[in-house]
C-alpha positions as CSV (number, residue, x, y, z in Angstrom):
1,M,88.0,166.3,237.0
2,A,88.5,162.7,237.9
3,L,89.1,162.0,234.2
4,L,92.4,164.0,234.5
5,F,93.8,161.5,236.9
6,T,93.9,158.6,234.4
7,S,96.5,157.7,231.9
8,G,95.8,157.7,228.2
9,S,95.5,153.9,228.2
10,A,92.9,154.1,231.0
11,L,90.6,156.4,229.2
12,A,86.9,155.8,229.8
13,H,87.6,154.0,233.1
14,G,87.3,155.3,236.6
15,F,89.1,154.6,239.8
16,G,88.6,151.6,242.0
17,Q,87.4,152.1,245.5
18,R,89.9,152.4,248.3
19,F,90.5,149.0,249.9
20,T,89.8,149.2,253.7
21,L,92.7,147.3,255.4
22,P,91.8,144.9,258.2
23,L,94.1,147.0,260.4
24,P,95.5,150.5,260.1
25,F,98.5,150.7,257.7
26,W,100.8,151.9,260.4
27,L,100.3,148.6,262.3
28,Y,101.4,146.7,259.2
29,G,104.4,148.9,258.5
30,G,105.4,149.0,262.1
31,G,105.0,145.3,262.6
32,A,107.1,144.5,259.5
33,C,109.8,146.9,260.6
34,A,109.7,145.3,264.1
35,A,110.1,141.9,262.6
36,L,113.2,143.1,260.7
37,L,114.6,144.6,263.8
38,L,114.0,141.5,265.8
39,S,115.7,139.3,263.1
40,F,118.6,141.7,263.1
41,V,119.1,141.4,266.9
42,V,118.8,137.6,266.7
43,L,121.4,137.4,263.9
44,L,124.0,139.2,266.1
45,W,124.7,135.9,267.8
46,K,126.3,134.5,264.7
47,R,130.0,134.3,264.9
48,P,132.0,136.3,262.2
49,A,134.4,134.5,259.8
50,V,137.0,135.7,257.4
51,G,137.8,134.6,253.9
52,A,135.6,136.1,251.1
53,S,137.0,136.0,247.6
54,T,137.2,139.3,245.7
55,A,137.9,137.9,242.2
56,M,135.4,139.1,239.6
57,H,132.8,136.4,239.0
58,H,131.7,135.0,235.6
59,P,129.2,132.1,235.4
60,V,131.3,129.1,234.4
61,D,128.1,127.4,233.2
62,A,126.9,130.2,230.9
63,F,127.4,128.1,227.9
64,N,129.6,125.1,227.2
65,P,129.5,123.8,223.6
66,E,131.1,120.5,224.7
67,S,128.4,119.6,227.2
68,T,126.4,116.4,226.8
69,F,123.1,115.6,228.4
70,S,120.7,112.7,229.0
71,P,118.0,111.9,226.4
72,A,115.4,113.3,228.8
73,T,117.2,116.6,229.0
74,Y,117.6,116.8,225.2
75,A,113.8,116.1,225.0
76,W,113.1,119.0,227.3
77,M,115.4,121.3,225.3
78,V,113.5,120.5,222.2
79,L,110.1,121.0,223.9
80,N,111.3,124.3,225.5
81,S,112.6,125.6,222.2
82,M,109.4,124.6,220.3
83,L,107.1,126.2,222.8
84,M,108.9,129.6,222.4
85,L,108.7,129.1,218.6
86,L,105.0,128.4,218.9
87,A,104.7,131.7,221.0
88,M,106.3,133.6,218.1
89,V,104.1,132.0,215.5
90,S,100.9,132.3,217.4
91,G,101.6,135.9,218.3
92,W,102.0,136.8,214.6
93,F,99.3,134.7,213.0
94,G,96.8,134.1,215.8
95,S,94.0,136.1,217.3
96,Q,95.1,139.6,218.6
97,H,92.7,139.2,221.6
98,A,95.4,138.6,224.3
99,P,93.5,136.1,226.5
100,S,92.8,133.9,223.4
101,N,96.4,133.8,222.2
102,F,98.9,131.2,223.4
103,S,101.9,133.6,223.1
104,M,100.7,136.0,225.8
105,T,100.0,133.4,228.5
106,W,103.1,131.3,227.7
107,F,105.6,134.2,227.6
108,W,104.3,136.6,230.3
109,I,102.8,134.1,232.7
110,Y,104.8,130.9,232.4
111,F,108.2,131.9,231.0
112,L,108.8,135.3,232.6
113,L,107.0,134.6,235.9
114,G,106.8,130.9,236.4
115,F,110.3,130.0,235.1
116,F,111.8,132.9,237.2
117,Y,110.4,131.2,240.3
118,I,111.6,127.8,239.3
119,A,115.1,129.2,238.7
120,A,115.3,130.0,242.4
121,F,115.3,126.3,243.0
122,A,117.1,125.1,239.9
123,G,120.7,126.0,241.0
124,K,123.3,125.4,238.4
125,N,120.6,124.0,236.0
126,Y,118.9,127.3,235.6
127,Q,120.0,127.6,232.0
128,L,117.7,124.7,231.0
129,L,114.8,127.1,231.5
130,N,116.1,129.4,228.7
131,P,114.9,128.3,225.3
132,W,117.6,130.2,223.4
133,W,120.2,128.4,225.5
134,C,118.5,125.1,224.8
135,A,118.4,125.8,221.1
136,A,122.1,126.6,221.1
137,Q,123.0,123.4,222.9
138,L,120.9,121.4,220.5
139,W,122.7,123.1,217.6
140,C,126.1,122.1,219.2
141,A,124.9,118.5,219.6
142,V,124.6,118.2,215.8
143,R,127.1,120.7,214.5
144,K,130.2,122.5,215.9
145,S,129.5,125.7,217.8
146,P,130.7,128.9,216.0
147,A,134.0,129.9,217.7
148,G,133.4,133.6,217.3
149,N,136.0,136.3,217.1
150,S,137.4,138.9,219.5
151,T,135.3,142.0,218.8
152,P,134.2,145.1,220.7
153,L,131.1,143.1,221.7
154,N,133.3,141.1,224.1
155,T,133.9,144.3,226.2
156,L,130.4,145.4,226.9
157,S,130.0,143.5,230.2
158,A,126.3,142.8,230.9
159,W,125.0,146.3,229.8
160,P,123.3,144.8,226.7
161,A,121.3,142.4,229.0
162,F,120.4,145.4,231.2
163,A,119.3,147.4,228.2
164,A,117.2,144.6,226.8
165,Y,115.5,144.1,230.2
166,M,114.6,147.8,230.4
167,L,113.2,147.6,226.9
168,L,111.2,144.4,227.8
169,I,109.6,146.1,230.9
170,E,108.9,149.2,228.8
171,L,107.0,147.0,226.3
172,E,105.1,145.4,229.2
173,L,104.2,148.7,230.9
174,F,103.7,151.1,228.1
175,G,103.8,149.2,224.8
176,H,100.2,147.8,224.9
177,A,101.9,144.5,224.3
178,S,99.6,142.8,221.8
179,P,100.4,139.2,220.7
180,Q,101.8,140.6,217.4
181,R,104.1,143.1,219.1
182,L,105.3,140.4,221.4
183,S,106.0,138.2,218.4
184,I,108.0,141.0,216.8
185,F,110.0,141.5,220.0
186,L,110.8,137.8,220.3
187,A,111.7,137.5,216.6
188,A,114.1,140.5,216.8
189,Y,115.6,139.1,220.0
190,T,116.2,135.7,218.3
191,A,117.8,137.4,215.3
192,L,120.1,139.4,217.6
193,W,121.0,136.1,219.4
194,L,122.0,134.5,216.0
195,I,124.0,137.5,214.9
196,V,126.0,137.9,218.1
197,S,126.5,134.2,218.4
198,L,127.9,134.0,214.9
199,I,130.1,137.0,215.3
200,S,131.5,136.6,218.9
201,G,130.4,133.1,219.8
202,P,127.4,131.9,222.0
203,Q,129.5,132.3,225.2
204,V,129.5,136.1,224.7
205,W,125.8,136.2,224.1
206,F,124.8,134.2,227.2
207,R,127.3,136.0,229.4
208,Q,126.7,139.6,228.3
209,F,123.6,139.9,226.1
210,D,121.0,137.5,227.1
211,T,118.6,139.1,229.6
212,F,116.9,135.8,230.4
213,S,120.2,134.0,231.3
214,A,120.9,136.9,233.6
215,L,117.5,136.9,235.3
216,F,117.5,133.1,235.8
217,E,121.1,133.1,237.0
218,H,120.3,135.8,239.7
219,A,117.2,133.9,240.8
220,S,119.3,130.7,241.0
221,R,121.7,132.3,243.4
222,L,119.0,132.2,246.1
223,R,119.5,128.4,246.2
224,G,122.9,129.0,247.6
225,R,125.5,126.3,247.2
226,D,124.7,123.6,244.6
227,K,124.9,120.0,245.7
228,G,128.3,118.6,245.4
229,S,130.1,122.0,245.3
230,S,133.1,122.5,247.6
231,K,133.1,124.1,250.9
232,S,135.1,127.3,251.3
233,A,137.4,128.1,254.1
234,S,135.1,130.9,255.3
235,D,132.2,128.4,255.4
236,S,134.3,126.0,257.4
237,S,135.3,128.6,260.0
238,S,131.7,129.7,260.4
239,G,130.3,126.2,260.6
240,T,127.9,126.7,257.7
241,H,127.4,125.8,254.1
242,G,126.4,129.4,253.4
243,P,125.1,130.7,250.1
244,S,128.6,131.3,248.5
245,R,127.2,132.4,245.2
246,L,125.8,135.5,247.1
247,M,129.5,136.4,247.9
248,S,130.7,136.5,244.2
249,P,131.5,139.9,242.9
250,I,129.4,141.0,240.0
251,S,129.8,143.8,237.4
252,M,128.1,147.2,237.7
253,A,125.8,146.3,234.9
254,A,124.7,143.2,236.8
255,Q,124.1,145.4,239.9
256,M,122.0,147.8,237.8
257,L,120.0,144.8,236.5
258,I,119.2,143.7,240.0
259,C,118.1,147.2,240.9
260,A,115.9,147.3,237.7
261,M,114.4,143.9,238.7
262,L,113.3,145.4,242.1
263,A,112.2,148.7,240.6
264,S,110.1,147.1,237.8
265,T,107.8,145.3,240.2
266,E,107.4,148.3,242.4
267,F,106.8,150.7,239.5
268,D,104.3,148.4,237.9
269,A,102.2,148.7,241.1
270,L,103.0,152.4,241.7
271,K,101.9,153.6,238.3
272,E,98.5,152.0,238.7
273,S,97.8,153.7,242.0
274,V,95.6,156.7,242.6
275,P,98.2,158.9,244.4
276,W,100.7,158.4,241.6
277,A,98.2,159.4,238.9
278,T,96.8,162.3,241.0
279,E,100.2,163.9,241.7
280,L,101.6,163.3,238.2
281,W,98.6,165.0,236.7
282,K,98.9,167.9,239.1
283,L,102.6,168.3,238.1
284,L,101.8,168.3,234.4
285,L,99.0,170.8,234.8
286,N,101.4,173.1,236.6
287,L,104.1,172.7,234.0
288,F,101.8,172.9,231.0
289,P,98.8,175.1,231.9
290,Q,95.8,174.6,229.7
291,N,93.4,177.3,228.4
292,S,90.5,174.8,228.2
293,T,88.3,173.9,231.2
294,N,87.0,170.8,229.5
295,P,88.5,167.8,231.3
296,L,88.3,165.6,228.1
297,A,90.1,168.3,226.1
298,I,92.8,168.6,228.7
299,L,93.1,164.8,228.9
300,A,93.5,164.6,225.1
301,A,96.1,167.4,225.1
302,L,98.3,165.9,227.8
303,S,97.7,162.2,227.7
304,E,100.8,161.6,225.5
305,T,102.9,163.9,227.8
306,Y,101.6,161.8,230.8
307,R,102.7,158.6,229.1
308,N,106.1,160.0,228.3
309,A,106.6,161.3,231.9
310,E,105.8,157.8,233.2
311,M,108.3,156.3,230.8
312,V,111.0,158.7,232.0
313,A,110.2,157.9,235.6
314,W,110.6,154.2,234.8
315,L,113.9,154.7,233.1
316,L,115.2,156.7,236.1
317,M,113.9,154.5,238.9
318,P,116.7,151.8,238.7
319,F,119.3,154.5,238.7
320,A,117.7,156.1,241.8
321,Y,117.7,152.7,243.6
322,F,121.4,152.2,242.6
323,A,122.2,155.7,244.0
324,L,120.4,155.0,247.3
325,M,122.2,151.6,247.5
326,A,125.6,153.4,247.0
327,L,124.8,155.8,249.8
328,M,123.9,152.8,252.1
329,V,127.2,151.1,251.2
330,A,129.2,154.3,251.8
331,A,127.6,154.6,255.2
332,S,128.3,151.0,256.0
333,R,132.0,151.4,255.0
334,Y,132.3,154.6,257.1
335,A,130.8,152.8,260.2
336,A,133.0,149.7,259.8
337,P,136.0,150.5,257.5
338,V,137.3,147.7,255.2
339,T,140.2,147.5,252.8
340,H,138.5,145.8,249.8
341,P,137.2,147.9,246.9
342,F,133.9,149.9,247.1
343,S,132.7,147.9,244.0
344,Y,132.8,144.7,246.0
345,D,130.5,146.0,248.7
346,M,128.2,147.3,246.0
347,S,128.1,143.7,244.6
348,L,127.2,142.3,248.0
349,A,124.5,144.9,248.5
350,A,123.0,144.2,245.2
351,L,123.0,140.4,245.8
352,A,121.4,141.0,249.2
353,L,118.5,142.5,247.3
354,L,117.7,139.3,245.5
355,P,115.4,137.9,248.3
356,L,113.5,141.2,248.1
357,V,113.2,140.9,244.3
358,L,111.7,137.4,244.6
359,G,109.4,138.4,247.5
360,Y,108.1,141.5,245.7
361,H,107.8,139.6,242.4
362,V,105.7,136.8,243.9
363,A,103.6,139.2,246.0
364,H,102.8,141.4,243.1
365,Y,102.2,138.7,240.5
366,F,100.9,135.6,242.2
367,P,97.2,136.7,241.8
368,L,97.9,137.0,238.0
369,L,99.6,133.6,238.0
370,L,96.5,132.0,239.6
371,S,93.9,133.8,237.5
372,E,95.7,133.5,234.1
373,G,97.9,130.4,234.5
374,P,95.1,127.8,234.0
375,N,94.4,129.3,230.6
376,L,97.4,127.5,229.2
377,I,95.5,124.2,229.4
378,H,92.9,125.2,226.8
379,L,95.3,127.4,224.8
380,L,97.5,124.4,224.1
381,S,94.5,123.0,222.1
382,D,93.8,126.3,220.4
383,P,97.1,128.3,220.3
384,L,95.9,130.7,217.6
385,G,92.5,131.4,219.1
386,E,90.7,130.0,216.1
387,G,88.3,127.8,218.0
388,W,90.3,124.6,217.6
389,N,90.4,121.7,220.1
390,L,93.6,119.9,219.0
391,L,94.3,118.1,222.3
392,G,90.8,117.9,223.6
393,T,91.4,120.4,226.4
394,A,89.6,123.4,225.0
395,S,86.9,123.3,227.6
396,L,89.1,122.6,230.7
397,L,89.9,125.2,233.4
398,R,88.2,128.1,231.8
399,A,87.3,129.8,235.1
400,P,90.1,131.8,236.8
401,I,91.3,131.1,240.3
402,M,90.3,134.2,242.4
403,L,91.2,134.8,246.0
404,E,89.5,137.1,248.5
405,T,90.9,140.6,248.7
406,D,91.8,140.2,252.4
407,S,93.6,136.9,251.7
408,V,95.6,138.5,248.8
409,W,96.6,141.5,251.0
410,H,97.8,139.3,253.9
411,L,99.7,137.0,251.6
412,Q,101.4,140.0,249.9
413,V,102.4,141.4,253.3
414,A,103.8,138.0,254.4
415,L,105.8,137.6,251.1
416,I,107.2,141.1,251.2
417,V,108.3,140.8,254.8
418,A,109.7,137.3,254.1
419,G,111.7,138.8,251.2
420,H,113.1,141.6,253.5
421,L,113.9,139.1,256.2
422,G,115.8,137.1,253.6
423,G,117.7,140.2,252.6
424,V,118.7,140.9,256.2
425,L,119.8,137.3,256.6
426,V,121.9,137.4,253.4
427,S,123.5,140.7,254.2
428,H,124.4,139.6,257.7
429,W,125.9,136.4,256.4
430,Q,128.0,138.4,254.0
431,A,129.1,140.7,256.8
432,C,130.2,137.7,258.8
433,Q,132.5,136.6,256.0
434,I,134.2,140.0,255.8
435,H,134.5,141.4,259.4
436,T,136.4,139.8,262.2
437,T,134.5,141.2,265.2
438,Q,130.8,141.3,266.1
439,R,131.1,145.0,266.7
440,A,132.2,145.5,263.1
441,V,129.4,143.3,261.8
442,L,126.9,145.3,263.9
443,L,128.1,148.7,262.7
444,S,128.3,147.7,259.1
445,Q,124.7,146.3,259.1
446,L,123.0,149.3,260.7
447,P,122.7,151.2,257.4
448,M,121.5,148.0,255.7
449,L,118.8,147.6,258.4
450,V,117.6,151.2,257.8
451,W,117.6,150.6,254.0
452,M,115.6,147.4,254.4
453,M,113.1,149.0,256.8
454,A,112.6,151.9,254.4
455,L,112.1,149.5,251.4
456,T,109.6,147.4,253.5
457,T,107.5,150.5,254.4
458,W,107.6,151.8,250.9
459,G,106.6,148.5,249.4
460,L,103.7,148.0,251.8
461,W,102.5,151.5,251.3
462,I,102.3,151.0,247.5
463,L,100.3,147.8,248.0
464,S,97.9,149.6,250.3
465,Q,97.0,152.3,247.8
466,P,93.7,152.3,245.8
467,M,94.3,151.2,242.2
468,K,93.0,152.7,238.9
469,V,90.6,150.4,237.1
C-alpha cells in the first residue's frame, strides 16, 4: 500500500528512510523556543520611543525614467537583460533535460534564489537585480519612456504581483517546469510587461504588477536604513538608526505576498514529507472510496485528485497565514490598545515576518544552491545543452557540492532560529516606536512571541520529517 502514499509525479519511487536526528526533536524545538523567549526578555530593556509614520508607503525608487547611471551600471543592465533573454531562448530551443539547460539553472537557482539573497544587502539598489527594470531603464536612456494613461490598472494595488507570484510557485511545485514551459512563462510575463507599460506607464508595472520588484524590495527592507538617508525623530529619541523601512505601512496585497513568500517555502517542504502524503491519501480514500483493491489502480484513479488537492492546499495556505496573523494582531491590540488603524498593525506584523522568510528560504534552498549552482560555469559554454564549449568552461565544476546530512540539519536549525530571532527583534523595535511604556511594549509583544514560537516549532517539525524520494 506504500504506493498509495505518493503523488502522481512520484510514481515508481519509494520513500526515503527517516533521518535519525542527533538529538530528540523536542530538544531542538524546546531549545529554539527557549532562545526566542530569552531574546524577548533581553529586549525588554530597550527604551520605548514614539513617532511612527502612518502614511501609506509607495517605493519612490520603483521606476524613474529620468535616472542616469554610470557606464558600469549600464553595462550591468545590458548583461542582466541579456542573461534573461538567453534563458528564454535556451528554454525554448535547447535541450529539455533540465540540468543541461541554461534557463533552469539561471532562473530558478541564480535569479530567484541568489538574487533574492543579494537583495537583502542591496538596499535601495535592489531594482538593479531585476532584468525587466534594467531593460526599461535602458529603453529610457535612448528613447522617452511611455507616459501611460490613467486606467483601471492603476487601482489594482499590488494584487497582480501577488497573483503572478502564486502562479510562479504553482509552476514550480506542480507544473513539472520543463525548460520550454519556463520559457513560455517568461515570454508571457515579458509580453504583459510591455503591454502594461505602454498602456499605464512603467511606473504602474513596477509598483503594482512586477512580482520580482516586490520580492526584491521586501528582501531589501532587511538592510534597514540606506546609507545617507535621514534619521527620523523616533530614531533620535531611541538612540538608534533603526530599520525605518520596516515601519512603512504597506497594502493588504503586499501583506498577502509576504505571507505567500513564507508559505511557499514551508509548503514546498511539507508536500514532500511522508506524513503529508500519508494523511492526504487517507483523506482522499475516505472521500472517494474505491472498489478496486489493486494499489496501482487506486493510484491511477486518484492521482489527479491528489494533485488537485495539493494545489488547493497551496492556494489556501497564504490566506491561512494571513488569518492567523490577523488573530495575533487583534490579540496584541487588545492587550495594549492603540489608536492607529488595524491595517497599520497588520503591515508591521507582515514586515516582521521578513527575517523569517529569509531564514526559511536560505534553510530550505541552500543545499540546492550548493549542489546546482556550480553548473552555471559549464552551462555558460553550452546554454542549449548541445555539447558546445564556447567559453572553454564545459568541463569545469561538474561535481555538485554536497554536505553531510547532520551538517545540513544543524545549519537549517540555526538559520530558522536566526530568522525567528530577527522577527522578534524587528517586532520589538516596531513596538518601541509605537508604545510609550515598557508595560505596553511587553503586553503587545506577548501574542507575537507565541506566534513566533509556534512558527519555529512548526518549521523545525517539517524539516525533521522523512521525505519522499
